[in-house]
Backbone as CSV, one residue per row, in Angstrom:
resi,resn,N_x,N_y,N_z,CA_x,CA_y,CA_z,C_x,C_y,C_z
1,MET,261.236,218.086,114.594,261.285,218.411,116.168,262.177,219.815,116.487
2,LYS,263.212,219.590,116.568,264.070,221.068,117.303,263.899,221.843,116.139
3,GLN,262.886,222.497,114.977,262.161,224.019,114.991,261.050,224.271,115.676
4,ARG,260.139,222.611,115.836,258.777,222.889,116.922,259.036,223.345,118.290
5,LEU,260.378,222.376,118.597,260.657,223.724,120.274,261.586,224.436,119.667
6,ASP,262.016,225.213,119.038,262.367,226.514,118.935,261.177,227.737,118.659
7,GLU,259.923,226.983,118.109,259.373,228.061,118.037,258.122,228.341,119.539
8,LEU,258.178,226.595,120.561,257.419,227.074,121.294,258.303,227.467,122.474
9,GLY,259.479,227.844,121.891,260.540,228.036,123.446,260.602,226.669,124.196
10,LEU,260.596,225.418,124.054,260.804,224.430,125.227,262.252,224.217,124.782
11,GLU,262.784,223.114,125.761,264.103,222.458,125.726,264.120,221.140,125.850
12,GLN,264.986,220.604,125.781,265.347,219.056,125.660,264.326,218.396,126.846
13,ARG,265.008,219.230,128.024,264.381,218.245,129.092,262.749,218.565,129.556
14,ASP,262.564,219.549,128.231,260.846,219.623,128.677,260.432,218.190,127.696
15,LEU,261.317,217.737,127.069,260.604,216.679,126.275,260.659,215.123,126.923
16,ALA,261.852,215.436,127.549,262.507,214.208,128.293,261.139,213.623,129.539
17,ALA,260.777,215.405,130.094,259.852,215.320,131.414,258.500,214.696,130.669
18,ALA,257.976,215.007,129.510,256.609,214.625,128.618,256.735,213.296,128.653
19,ALA,257.912,212.640,128.027,258.216,211.703,127.555,258.421,210.606,128.841
20,GLU,258.910,211.221,129.895,259.463,210.221,131.027,260.316,209.264,130.954
21,VAL,261.543,210.052,130.307,262.542,209.582,129.980,263.966,210.527,130.051
22,THR,264.973,210.093,130.218,266.300,211.061,130.921,266.515,211.822,129.458
23,GLU,267.304,212.672,129.662,267.184,213.870,128.841,268.725,213.253,127.864
24,SER,269.225,212.875,128.321,270.694,212.132,127.726,269.733,211.226,126.335
25,TYR,268.562,210.170,126.643,267.874,209.784,125.914,267.584,210.536,124.595
26,ILE,266.861,211.641,124.798,265.933,212.550,123.580,267.292,213.338,122.860
27,SER,268.549,213.572,123.705,269.343,214.204,123.075,270.205,213.324,122.278
28,GLN,270.108,211.776,122.232,270.711,210.213,121.450,269.820,210.759,120.180
29,LEU,268.474,210.760,120.463,267.666,210.756,119.730,267.858,211.919,118.237
30,LEU,267.522,213.197,118.723,267.628,214.680,118.300,268.937,214.428,117.402
31,THR,270.044,213.643,117.892,271.511,214.137,117.301,271.818,212.284,116.059
32,GLY,270.858,211.673,116.405,271.035,211.077,115.497,271.651,209.578,116.076
33,LYS,272.208,209.938,117.472,273.186,208.418,117.661,272.480,207.579,117.615
34,LYS,271.202,207.862,118.257,270.158,206.325,118.554,269.691,206.370,117.143
35,LEU,269.065,205.193,116.505,267.868,205.208,115.525,266.425,205.387,116.389
36,LEU,265.663,206.030,115.734,264.212,206.836,116.401,263.223,205.225,116.452
37,PRO,262.985,204.904,117.638,262.393,203.449,117.855,261.260,203.817,116.892
38,GLU,260.635,202.683,116.660,259.271,202.010,115.865,258.103,202.342,116.627
39,PRO,257.057,203.112,116.012,256.193,204.093,116.602,255.170,202.875,117.523
40,SER,254.999,201.558,116.499,254.380,200.462,117.470,254.775,199.996,118.709
41,ARG,256.393,200.276,119.304,256.841,199.655,120.001,257.063,200.848,121.553
42,THR,256.588,201.906,121.069,257.106,202.679,122.326,255.608,204.102,122.759
43,ASP,255.787,204.426,123.428,254.864,205.575,123.933,255.374,206.910,123.942
44,ILE,256.638,207.074,122.989,257.088,208.907,123.329,256.338,209.582,122.490
45,TYR,256.144,208.753,121.194,255.700,209.827,120.206,253.997,210.756,120.153
46,ASP,253.609,210.000,121.130,252.395,210.378,121.658,252.700,211.606,122.718
47,LYS,253.255,211.148,123.776,253.529,212.185,124.699,253.883,213.750,124.310
48,ILE,255.108,213.261,123.222,256.214,214.325,123.276,255.170,215.232,121.917
49,GLY,254.020,214.181,121.336,253.546,215.061,120.312,252.554,216.173,120.917
50,LYS,251.696,215.583,121.896,250.991,216.743,122.596,251.865,218.122,123.592
51,LEU,252.739,217.552,123.940,253.901,218.849,124.140,253.918,219.706,123.004
52,LEU,254.095,219.420,121.797,254.457,220.361,121.113,253.446,220.569,120.279
53,LYS,251.811,220.083,120.672,251.053,220.501,120.024,250.865,220.212,118.325
54,LEU,251.375,219.104,118.319,251.140,218.610,116.807,249.874,217.760,116.681
55,PRO,249.421,217.404,115.618,248.586,216.679,115.541,248.415,215.284,115.630
56,SER,247.618,214.779,116.204,247.453,212.977,116.414,248.419,211.839,115.370
57,GLY,249.517,211.263,115.768,249.853,210.557,114.950,250.861,211.291,113.995
58,LYS,251.029,212.634,113.838,252.179,213.293,112.909,253.163,212.788,113.197
59,LEU,254.035,212.915,114.164,255.322,212.601,115.235,255.354,211.473,114.535
60,ALA,254.457,210.437,114.938,254.858,209.144,115.169,255.216,208.349,113.502
61,LYS,254.631,209.193,112.634,254.540,208.827,110.955,255.872,209.693,110.509
62,LEU,256.783,211.200,110.972,257.489,211.344,110.563,258.868,210.539,111.012
63,ALA,258.316,209.858,112.462,259.774,209.099,112.774,259.638,207.988,112.305
64,ASP,258.632,207.397,111.809,258.848,206.079,110.859,259.295,206.349,109.627
65,HIS,258.877,207.436,108.796,259.373,207.482,107.640,261.129,207.500,107.621
66,GLN,261.363,208.728,108.814,263.105,208.664,108.693,263.801,207.372,109.526
67,ARG,262.864,206.510,109.957,263.650,205.430,110.457,263.613,204.114,109.290
68,LYS,262.591,204.535,108.485,262.493,203.390,107.428,264.069,203.589,106.339
69,GLU,264.195,204.900,105.866,264.984,205.717,105.373,267.190,204.647,105.469
70,ILE,266.676,205.145,107.221,267.879,204.939,107.313,267.889,203.164,107.709
71,LEU,267.059,202.128,107.745,266.962,200.938,107.770,267.755,200.441,106.665
72,LYS,266.773,201.403,105.717,267.246,200.663,103.979,268.480,200.449,103.499
73,ARG,269.518,202.016,104.301,270.925,201.764,104.066,271.527,200.974,104.713
74,ASN,270.787,200.324,105.625,271.577,199.562,106.232,271.310,197.570,105.985
75,LEU,270.245,197.765,105.060,269.826,196.376,104.926,270.706,195.364,104.214
76,GLU,272.057,196.068,103.860,272.545,195.228,103.192,274.145,194.419,104.280
77,ASP,273.741,195.168,104.879,274.648,194.743,105.824,274.646,193.717,106.394
78,PRO,275.561,192.084,106.161,275.526,191.046,106.930,275.181,190.805,108.600
79,PRO,274.366,190.202,108.802,274.109,189.643,110.191,275.186,189.347,111.446
80,LYS,275.088,190.133,111.970,276.516,189.815,112.396,276.212,188.994,113.963
81,PRO,277.144,187.711,114.666,276.919,187.139,115.735,276.654,187.988,116.533
82,LEU,275.815,187.192,117.816,275.777,187.908,118.702,276.675,188.138,119.603
83,PHE,276.793,189.237,120.879,277.865,189.680,121.896,278.170,188.382,122.161
84,LYS,279.835,187.928,122.796,279.792,186.794,123.569,279.367,187.066,124.793
85,GLU,278.953,188.012,125.177,278.043,187.869,126.426,276.789,187.617,126.497
86,VAL,276.139,188.115,125.352,274.774,187.759,124.808,274.491,186.461,124.878
87,ARG,275.430,185.525,124.317,275.500,184.144,124.005,275.676,183.160,125.458
88,GLU,276.870,183.820,125.872,276.606,183.203,127.443,275.691,183.510,128.194
89,LEU,275.001,184.187,128.345,273.325,184.360,129.066,272.926,183.560,128.853
90,ILE,272.543,183.949,127.429,271.285,182.739,126.871,271.522,181.161,127.338
91,LEU,273.065,180.780,126.845,273.019,179.512,127.481,273.219,179.262,129.014
92,ARG,273.633,180.248,130.226,273.146,180.266,131.051,271.998,179.723,131.464
93,LYS,270.933,180.127,131.327,269.173,180.201,131.252,269.292,178.660,130.655
94,CYS,269.849,178.030,129.712,269.180,176.746,129.485,269.568,175.599,130.124
95,ARG,268.635,174.929,130.245,268.673,173.716,131.391,269.972,173.354,131.321
96,PRO,270.431,172.926,132.423,271.989,172.438,132.380,271.955,171.058,132.061
97,GLU,271.630,169.781,131.926,271.828,168.857,131.407,271.652,168.803,129.884
98,LYS,271.336,169.808,129.019,271.007,170.082,127.779,272.160,171.229,127.477
99,ARG,272.646,172.112,128.137,273.188,173.249,128.313,274.591,172.560,127.281
100,GLU,275.097,172.296,127.307,276.523,171.558,126.591,276.147,170.814,125.078
101,GLN,275.079,170.494,125.075,274.922,170.026,123.222,274.309,171.483,122.776
102,ILE,273.448,172.293,123.383,272.891,173.119,122.930,274.038,174.200,122.078
103,ARG,275.022,174.306,123.484,275.993,175.050,123.088,276.778,174.694,121.945
104,ALA,277.336,173.447,121.809,277.648,172.970,120.892,277.132,172.915,119.367
105,ILE,275.930,173.151,119.512,275.281,173.792,118.055,275.395,175.279,118.012
106,PHE,275.107,176.213,118.925,275.671,177.454,118.897,276.992,177.604,117.908
107,GLU,278.285,177.071,118.643,279.077,177.537,118.237,279.757,176.781,116.851
108,LYS,279.201,176.128,116.473,279.314,175.400,114.855,279.131,176.835,114.230
109,GLN,278.357,178.029,114.172,278.059,178.906,113.094,278.205,179.964,113.696
110,PRO,278.380,181.048,113.567,278.275,182.533,114.146,277.277,182.982,114.643
111,PHE,276.227,182.981,113.926,274.993,183.254,114.901,273.709,182.787,113.730
112,GLY,273.856,180.555,113.925,272.882,179.960,113.274,271.601,180.222,113.315
113,GLU,271.056,179.017,112.654,269.407,179.067,112.796,269.087,178.228,114.367
114,LEU,269.493,177.669,114.696,268.950,177.436,116.598,269.066,178.891,117.258
115,GLU,270.138,179.150,117.001,270.663,180.348,118.148,269.844,181.591,117.613
116,ARG,269.467,181.944,116.661,268.334,182.741,116.260,266.907,182.497,116.783
117,LEU,266.814,181.560,116.507,265.466,180.540,116.672,265.299,181.132,118.458
118,VAL,266.149,180.123,119.682,265.699,180.444,120.714,266.002,182.164,121.021
119,THR,266.981,182.688,120.672,267.323,184.345,120.886,265.701,184.875,120.589
120,GLN,265.103,184.859,119.583,264.131,185.662,119.040,262.580,185.151,120.073
121,LYS,262.639,183.850,120.381,261.768,183.501,121.162,261.749,184.139,122.528
122,LEU,262.953,184.127,123.014,263.062,184.884,124.590,262.842,186.539,124.325
123,LEU,263.324,187.328,123.473,263.146,188.306,123.268,261.538,188.642,123.123
124,ASP,260.803,187.838,122.190,259.729,187.818,122.189,258.779,187.591,123.551
125,VAL,259.521,186.782,123.724,258.557,186.646,125.277,258.675,188.043,126.311
126,VAL,259.360,187.872,126.247,259.944,189.407,127.377,260.104,191.078,127.029
127,LYS,260.009,190.715,125.511,258.979,192.090,125.288,257.752,192.300,125.162
128,LYS,257.194,191.177,125.248,255.573,191.207,125.209,255.185,191.636,126.857
129,ILE,256.032,191.484,127.817,255.846,191.260,129.062,255.800,193.112,129.316
130,ALA,257.220,193.479,128.681,257.855,194.671,128.928,256.682,196.006,128.532
131,LYS,256.314,195.234,127.101,255.625,196.445,126.822,253.768,196.413,127.776
132,ASP,254.069,195.131,127.962,252.103,195.254,128.477,252.706,196.179,129.868
133,GLU,253.684,195.902,130.495,254.051,196.403,131.856,254.534,198.151,131.833
134,LEU,254.819,198.382,130.750,255.429,199.598,130.147,254.063,201.250,131.154
135,GLN,253.306,200.726,131.369,252.479,201.512,131.978,252.247,201.798,133.489
136,SER,252.733,200.756,133.729,252.596,200.094,135.195,254.011,200.981,135.778
137,GLU,253.915,201.859,136.884,254.959,202.445,137.449,255.416,201.693,138.755
138,THR,254.413,200.467,138.964,254.816,199.502,139.694,255.793,198.940,139.546
139,TRP,255.687,198.132,138.567,256.049,197.141,137.347,257.638,197.738,137.080
140,LEU,257.676,198.970,136.716,258.849,199.583,136.265,260.018,200.183,137.477
141,GLN,259.669,200.394,138.820,260.157,200.760,140.089,260.095,199.857,140.140
142,SER,259.868,198.435,140.291,260.693,197.104,140.630,261.773,196.659,140.123
143,VAL,261.513,196.922,138.711,262.896,196.920,137.685,264.240,197.613,137.732
144,ALA,263.496,198.679,138.148,264.743,200.050,138.522,265.460,199.593,139.553
145,ARG,264.387,198.790,141.246,265.247,198.722,142.385,266.391,197.480,142.105
146,LEU,265.743,196.499,140.690,266.675,195.371,140.880,267.894,195.891,139.830
147,ASN,267.752,196.884,138.862,268.567,196.909,138.324,269.791,198.223,138.569
148,GLY,269.178,198.907,139.764,269.773,199.892,140.143,269.720,200.916,139.550
149,LYS,268.877,201.317,138.594,268.555,202.829,138.394,267.844,203.372,138.637
150,SER,267.722,204.548,137.996,266.148,205.574,138.219,265.253,205.315,137.230
151,TYR,263.794,205.602,137.680,262.536,205.166,137.109,262.707,205.559,135.990
152,GLU,263.192,206.625,135.650,263.233,207.622,134.040,264.154,206.808,133.565
153,ALA,265.564,206.191,134.213,266.430,205.522,132.951,266.013,204.110,132.895
154,THR,264.969,203.515,133.606,264.614,202.486,133.748,263.523,202.407,132.261
155,ARG,262.421,203.119,132.549,261.918,203.651,131.082,262.692,204.053,129.890
156,VAL,263.563,204.453,129.672,264.495,204.352,128.850,264.980,203.123,128.232
157,SER,265.402,202.833,129.182,265.706,200.820,128.567,264.695,200.081,128.418
158,VAL,263.429,200.125,128.806,262.513,199.349,128.360,261.880,199.646,127.084
159,LEU,261.942,200.848,126.461,261.800,201.847,125.004,262.737,201.122,124.237
160,GLU,263.935,201.086,124.883,265.072,200.846,123.542,264.828,199.525,123.375
161,PHE,264.767,198.439,124.633,264.789,197.068,124.411,263.662,196.818,123.509
162,LEU,262.151,197.161,123.663,261.465,197.071,122.638,261.581,197.329,121.119
163,ASP,262.439,198.217,121.225,263.062,198.212,119.851,264.206,197.675,119.096
164,THR,264.707,196.957,120.228,265.647,195.974,119.310,265.039,195.010,118.570
165,ASP,266.151,194.358,117.989,266.117,193.001,117.361,266.624,191.876,117.938
166,VAL,266.767,190.752,117.148,267.443,189.550,117.462,269.047,189.466,116.682
167,PHE,268.958,191.060,116.051,270.547,190.785,115.197,270.830,192.079,115.817
168,ASN,270.149,192.698,116.542,270.811,193.808,117.665,271.125,193.935,119.127
169,VAL,270.733,192.553,119.313,269.913,192.773,120.892,271.546,193.115,121.671
170,SER,271.401,193.611,122.736,272.985,194.139,123.280,272.682,193.784,124.583
171,VAL,274.092,193.412,125.355,274.594,193.438,126.650,273.591,193.854,127.643
172,GLU,273.713,194.895,127.488,272.857,195.897,128.531,271.013,195.432,128.655
173,ASN,270.230,195.017,126.930,269.419,194.259,127.440,269.425,192.877,127.729
174,CYS,270.182,192.387,127.909,270.064,191.053,128.321,270.316,191.431,129.751
175,ALA,271.271,192.171,130.208,271.482,192.357,131.830,270.170,193.213,132.399
176,SER,269.791,193.742,131.606,268.211,194.492,132.271,266.818,193.536,132.388
177,PHE,267.036,192.946,130.955,265.423,192.210,130.935,265.536,190.504,130.842
178,LEU,266.226,190.106,129.926,266.222,188.421,129.938,267.122,188.174,131.254
179,GLU,267.996,188.617,131.724,268.635,188.000,133.332,267.643,188.027,134.478
180,PRO,267.285,188.994,134.222,266.087,189.317,135.836,264.675,188.585,135.615
181,LEU,264.448,188.315,133.772,262.965,188.182,134.082,262.793,186.778,133.591
182,ILE,263.856,186.170,132.889,263.866,184.432,132.398,264.852,183.506,133.294
183,GLU,264.127,182.722,134.054,264.608,181.703,135.190,265.316,180.651,134.240
184,SER,264.653,180.031,133.335,265.292,178.947,132.646,264.300,178.940,131.378
185,TRP,265.323,178.398,130.239,264.344,177.625,129.194,264.860,176.272,128.539
186,ASP,264.388,175.419,127.936,264.345,174.327,127.330,264.099,174.337,125.850
187,ILE,264.280,173.574,124.988,264.043,173.431,124.161,263.837,171.426,123.689
188,ASP,262.913,170.856,122.598,263.097,169.709,122.464,263.589,169.766,120.871
189,LEU,264.524,169.332,120.601,265.350,169.622,119.577,264.867,168.632,118.366
190,ALA,263.858,167.875,118.333,263.082,167.117,117.697,262.238,167.707,117.255
191,THR,261.679,168.730,117.976,260.406,169.084,116.985,260.043,170.712,117.389
192,PHE,261.626,171.365,118.205,261.242,173.292,118.597,260.742,173.153,119.160
193,GLY,260.244,172.459,119.718,259.101,173.109,121.004,259.748,174.012,122.377
194,MET,259.908,174.963,122.593,260.210,175.649,123.358,259.351,175.873,124.821
195,GLU,260.181,175.742,126.397,259.089,176.120,127.325,260.228,177.206,127.776
196,ILE,259.515,178.172,128.306,260.414,179.295,128.670,259.892,179.313,130.375
197,VAL,260.882,179.502,131.196,260.523,179.731,133.151,260.599,181.199,132.898
198,LEU,259.959,181.839,133.704,259.526,183.528,133.507,260.054,183.326,135.576
199,ASN,260.326,184.925,136.105,260.645,184.675,137.073,259.317,185.531,138.112
200,ARG,259.078,184.739,138.641,257.661,184.345,139.151,257.282,185.530,140.067
201,ARG,258.091,186.046,140.436,258.176,187.106,141.587,258.300,188.446,140.794
202,LEU,258.239,189.049,139.519,257.817,189.543,138.507,256.906,189.794,137.754
203,ILE,256.453,188.211,137.389,255.579,188.032,136.219,254.511,187.215,136.968
204,PRO,253.340,187.616,136.621,252.408,185.959,137.126,252.154,185.500,135.761
205,GLY,251.978,184.504,135.833,251.997,182.992,134.879,253.179,182.820,134.546
206,TYR,253.801,182.310,135.160,255.510,182.144,135.059,255.957,180.956,133.755
207,ALA,255.212,179.946,133.579,255.682,179.429,132.330,254.825,179.464,130.944
208,LYS,255.854,179.379,130.287,255.127,179.654,128.806,255.775,178.355,127.657
209,LYS,254.999,177.848,126.753,255.668,176.673,126.241,255.013,177.131,124.728
210,PHE,255.959,176.932,123.961,255.894,177.058,122.082,256.202,176.167,121.475
211,GLU,255.087,175.736,120.678,254.945,174.285,119.647,254.830,174.905,118.589
212,PHE,256.314,174.226,117.506,256.120,174.435,116.164,255.927,173.322,115.532
213,VAL,255.562,172.499,116.361,254.898,170.708,115.480,253.766,170.966,114.413
214,GLU,253.358,170.754,113.614,252.275,170.987,112.496,251.447,169.889,112.903
215,LYS,250.247,170.070,113.391,249.036,169.384,113.552,248.093,169.338,112.955
216,GLU,247.614,168.721,112.869,245.941,168.501,111.893,245.030,168.996,112.851
217,ALA,244.414,170.145,112.662,243.140,170.799,112.931,242.180,169.587,113.668
218,ALA,241.590,170.260,114.927,240.271,169.500,115.168,239.281,169.310,114.333
219,ARG,238.752,168.654,113.764,237.445,168.488,113.078,236.438,168.978,113.735
220,PRO,235.571,169.834,113.273,234.520,170.209,113.838,233.098,169.121,114.376
221,GLU,232.253,169.806,115.292,230.936,168.961,115.119,230.370,168.987,113.568
222,GLN,229.753,168.304,113.364,229.395,167.646,112.323,227.805,168.525,112.372
223,GLU,227.438,169.428,111.171,225.937,169.938,110.968,224.912,168.761,111.122
224,PRO,224.017,169.465,112.097,222.387,168.582,112.094,222.002,168.396,110.193
225,GLY,222.045,169.374,109.686,221.577,168.847,108.422,222.740,167.678,107.750
226,LEU,223.615,167.620,107.975,224.699,167.073,107.252,224.034,165.280,107.605
227,LYS,223.639,165.720,108.963,223.468,164.237,109.851,222.402,163.486,108.697
228,GLU,221.453,164.516,108.944,220.120,164.029,108.101,220.010,163.874,107.042
229,PHE,221.095,164.381,106.058,221.082,164.224,104.712,221.875,162.923,104.523
230,LEU,222.936,162.389,105.631,223.513,161.255,105.685,222.320,160.273,106.124
231,ARG,221.873,160.373,106.791,220.785,159.429,107.106,219.802,158.779,105.801
232,HIS,219.616,159.797,105.410,218.696,159.657,104.420,219.066,159.073,103.204
233,ILE,218.963,157.713,102.687,219.472,157.174,101.653,218.806,157.420,100.583
234,PRO,217.296,157.609,100.096,217.548,157.789,98.698,218.096,159.158,98.440
235,VAL,217.975,159.981,99.528,218.092,161.134,99.167,219.655,161.604,98.901
236,ASN,220.178,161.017,99.653,222.069,161.036,99.480,222.760,160.357,98.420
237,GLY,221.982,159.793,97.965,222.406,158.726,96.545,223.456,158.063,96.499
238,GLY,223.756,157.438,97.480,224.975,156.451,97.563,226.540,157.463,97.661
239,ALA,226.099,158.662,98.354,227.124,159.619,98.425,228.882,158.632,98.710
240,THR,229.893,159.202,98.123,231.250,158.358,97.881,231.607,159.173,99.397
241,GLN,232.971,158.613,99.872,233.731,159.340,100.860,234.461,160.316,100.491
242,GLU,234.614,160.341,99.358,235.482,161.691,98.736,234.056,163.118,99.148
243,GLU,233.148,162.584,98.096,232.093,163.326,98.334,232.068,164.004,99.880
244,ILE,231.555,162.950,100.684,231.253,163.136,102.187,231.979,164.065,102.788
245,GLU,233.406,163.692,102.736,234.397,164.735,103.348,234.211,166.040,102.760
246,PHE,234.013,166.185,101.357,234.151,167.676,100.938,233.028,168.415,101.628
247,LEU,231.673,167.821,101.780,230.656,168.370,102.272,230.996,168.818,103.569
248,ARG,231.649,167.959,104.397,232.216,167.803,105.710,232.744,169.196,106.034
249,LYS,233.494,169.407,105.023,234.892,170.769,105.401,234.118,172.220,105.016
250,LEU,232.698,172.347,104.165,232.214,173.250,104.270,231.717,173.616,105.640
251,ARG,231.884,175.801,105.392,231.847,175.960,106.601,230.806,177.246,106.120
252,PHE,230.167,177.847,107.232,228.994,178.268,107.025,228.906,180.136,107.756
253,ASN,230.228,180.245,108.793,229.908,181.023,109.476,228.894,181.261,110.512
254,GLY,228.805,180.289,111.049,226.892,180.535,112.244,225.492,179.742,111.619
255,LYS,225.795,179.767,110.219,224.797,179.140,109.851,224.643,178.107,109.663
256,HIS,223.279,177.380,109.608,223.296,176.129,109.884,221.915,175.564,108.711
257,PRO,222.612,174.971,107.419,222.377,174.371,106.524,221.247,173.152,106.673
258,THR,220.267,173.180,105.551,219.235,171.649,105.683,219.823,170.716,105.036
259,ALA,219.368,169.548,105.005,219.961,168.568,104.468,219.329,168.614,102.884
260,LEU,218.379,169.458,102.418,218.279,170.105,100.888,219.328,170.678,100.629
261,TYR,219.751,171.390,101.283,220.977,172.247,101.022,222.258,171.225,100.729
262,TYR,222.174,170.631,101.768,223.485,169.393,101.084,223.473,168.420,99.745
263,TYR,221.971,168.221,99.653,221.359,167.318,98.726,221.947,168.008,97.431
264,ARG,221.380,169.375,97.213,221.789,170.123,96.068,223.402,170.455,95.556
265,GLU,223.969,170.741,96.950,225.700,170.622,96.820,226.269,169.648,96.225
266,LEU,225.434,168.627,96.796,225.985,167.445,95.922,225.619,166.562,94.568
267,GLN,224.983,167.457,94.194,224.435,167.227,92.839,225.161,168.228,92.270
268,ASN,225.440,169.868,92.560,226.273,170.637,92.230,227.721,169.760,91.402
269,LEU,228.161,169.402,92.794,229.611,168.532,92.592,229.414,167.662,91.672
270,ARG,228.624,166.866,91.271,228.367,165.698,90.194,228.395,166.437,88.955
271,ASP,227.348,167.568,88.869,227.424,167.928,87.856,228.292,168.702,86.856
272,PRO,228.658,167.495,85.650,229.855,168.136,84.531,230.132,169.422,84.122
273,LEU,228.896,169.977,84.278,228.351,171.324,83.265,229.039,172.432,84.074
274,HIS,229.302,171.975,85.883,229.975,172.902,86.948,231.471,173.272,86.733
275,PHE,231.889,172.015,85.671,233.361,171.784,85.925,234.084,172.480,84.511
276,ARG,235.335,172.200,84.264,235.884,172.150,83.017,236.255,170.906,82.941
277,GLU,235.801,170.485,80.804,236.558,169.103,80.959,236.974,168.335,81.425
278,GLY,236.963,167.470,82.025,237.870,166.553,82.367,237.896,166.393,83.848
279,SER,237.471,167.473,84.880,238.181,167.784,86.200,236.986,167.027,86.891
280,ALA,236.032,166.851,86.434,235.103,166.048,87.108,234.643,164.627,86.527
281,ALA,235.567,163.874,86.064,235.456,162.743,86.012,235.023,161.693,86.612
282,ALA,236.012,161.918,87.969,235.790,160.951,89.218,234.103,160.993,89.758
283,MET,233.439,162.060,89.551,232.576,162.234,90.150,230.955,161.711,89.170
284,HIS,230.259,161.111,90.144,229.044,160.133,89.760,228.399,161.383,89.068
285,LYS,227.516,160.383,87.755,226.382,161.330,87.256,224.862,161.730,88.713
286,ARG,224.193,162.658,87.849,222.702,162.868,88.720,222.739,162.045,88.437
287,ARG,221.549,161.299,89.607,220.655,160.409,89.237,219.486,160.446,90.166
288,ASN,218.180,160.513,89.091,216.938,161.046,89.729,216.708,162.483,90.466
289,ALA,217.517,163.093,89.961,217.609,164.531,90.594,216.254,164.907,90.840
290,ASP,215.307,165.222,89.934,214.293,166.162,90.377,213.257,165.335,91.238
291,ASP,213.240,163.740,90.790,212.264,163.116,91.966,212.683,163.310,93.296
292,VAL,213.704,163.302,93.798,214.931,163.018,95.189,214.251,164.785,95.499
293,GLU,214.048,165.344,94.809,214.367,167.057,95.374,213.053,167.316,95.536
294,LYS,212.355,166.852,94.383,210.486,166.913,95.080,210.350,166.179,96.174
295,GLN,210.782,165.102,96.343,210.383,164.336,97.606,210.981,165.113,99.007
296,MET,212.092,165.959,99.216,212.985,166.060,99.964,211.626,167.726,100.093
297,GLN,211.350,168.421,99.157,210.770,169.469,99.653,208.771,169.388,99.780
298,LEU,209.004,168.089,99.583,207.496,167.887,100.057,207.862,167.061,101.785
299,ASP,208.790,166.663,101.911,209.203,166.142,103.455,209.459,167.206,104.398
300,SER,210.044,168.478,103.595,209.950,169.730,104.235,208.832,170.358,104.527
301,ARG,208.260,170.384,103.875,206.335,171.305,103.967,205.920,170.342,105.126
302,LYS,205.755,168.761,105.046,205.191,168.300,105.990,205.727,168.273,107.359
303,ARG,206.585,168.579,107.806,207.316,168.991,109.020,207.165,170.189,109.164
304,ALA,206.798,171.279,108.452,206.473,172.427,108.760,204.841,172.428,108.992
305,ALA,203.808,171.595,108.517,202.539,171.527,108.823,202.506,170.807,110.207
306,GLN,203.264,169.777,110.086,202.977,169.055,111.602,203.674,169.977,112.815
307,ARG,204.902,170.812,112.789,204.921,171.951,113.784,204.021,173.189,113.749
308,TRP,203.339,173.366,113.011,202.125,174.424,113.077,201.182,173.705,113.667
309,ALA,200.368,172.609,113.567,199.632,171.926,113.903,199.841,171.774,115.642
310,LYS,201.125,171.340,116.089,201.333,171.281,116.948,201.485,172.435,118.008
311,ASN,201.731,173.785,117.321,201.461,175.323,118.239,200.119,175.417,118.187
312,LYS,199.283,175.472,117.439,198.123,175.416,117.340,197.436,174.983,118.373
313,ILE,197.458,173.758,118.788,197.131,172.544,119.778,197.477,173.240,121.474
314,ALA,198.747,173.512,121.047,199.053,174.242,122.412,198.284,175.678,122.530
315,ARG,198.434,176.407,121.646,197.980,177.365,121.720,196.086,177.327,122.396
316,HIS,195.632,176.514,121.899,194.320,175.938,122.530,194.350,175.393,123.746
317,LYS,195.203,174.494,123.964,195.145,174.364,125.016,195.289,175.654,126.446
318,LYS,196.233,176.232,126.007,196.663,177.414,126.612,195.177,178.612,126.754
319,THR,194.681,178.512,126.186,193.597,179.676,125.714,192.252,178.877,126.948
320,LYS,192.197,177.517,126.830,191.138,176.815,127.623,191.486,176.855,129.084
321,SER,193.260,177.014,129.659,193.049,177.238,130.716,193.417,178.436,130.977
C-alpha cells in the first residue's frame, strides 16, 4: 500500500479521507500497530482500493493473507481473561435479581464458559447492529454525539469493534457500543436461553431472544399421495409403523408423489436384494407385488379417463352456450 501511495503521489490523509476514518487509524494500520481488519467486517478496502486504482477485491485479499499470517503466530497464546472493567459492565447490564448469582459463576474462572457465552452473544448482537448501520450517516452521527466523538472517529471505532472478538474485546469497545446500545440482558441457566434488551432510542426492535434448547422439528403436512396410499388397505400391504414413519420422512423439494410411488418405495424397502445381508431382516417380504401394482396402474388410468370425460362434457356445454 505504501508503494502504491508513492506511485500515485498520495499521502495517508488521502487514504483517511477516502475511507472516512481518521489519519491516525490509517497510520496505525500501515505501521502494524493495529491488526488489519477482517475483510468481511469492514468497508475500507473497497474505498481505499478505488483510490489506489487497484483491481476490485485485490487489496482485501492481500490484507486477509497478511492478517492470517499474524494470527497464526499468535494462535498458541492462551486466552486472556476479560478486562475487569469489561466484566463489570457486562454484569451491570445483567438483570439485578440474577446479577450476584452470575457474578459468582463468572468469578470461579478467569474467563469461563458462561462468561464467554454471554460476552459472545452480546458482541454478536451489537456487531450486527453496527454492521447494518455502518453506511447510515444519521446513525453514526447519533452514536458520535452520544460518545462525544467526531464522525470519522466514530467510524474508526465501529470498524475496530467489528473486527474484535470475544478474547480481545476492549474497554473502549464496551464504552462505545455495549454500554449505550444494551439496556439489559438475562439468561436462563437451565436452558442457556438469553434475552437481550436494546436501547430503543437507537435501535428499532429492541428485544432479542436466543434459545439454546434442542427442539424437535415440526412435522410437515402429510403428502396427499401418502394419505391415499395409507387409505388403500390392499395397496399398503399392512405397512408397519416403522415403515410408515420412513415414508413420512421422505422429502421431495416441492414435488408431490402419487400413491403408486409410495407403494413402490415400500416394496423397495422390503426387498432383501436392496440391502446387505442381514440388514433387512426386520422388513416384511413382498406380498402379491405384481397384482397390486397392476391394480394401482388400472386405477390410475381409470381416474385419468374419468377426468378426460368430464373435461369433454364441459367443453361440449361451453360450445353449445
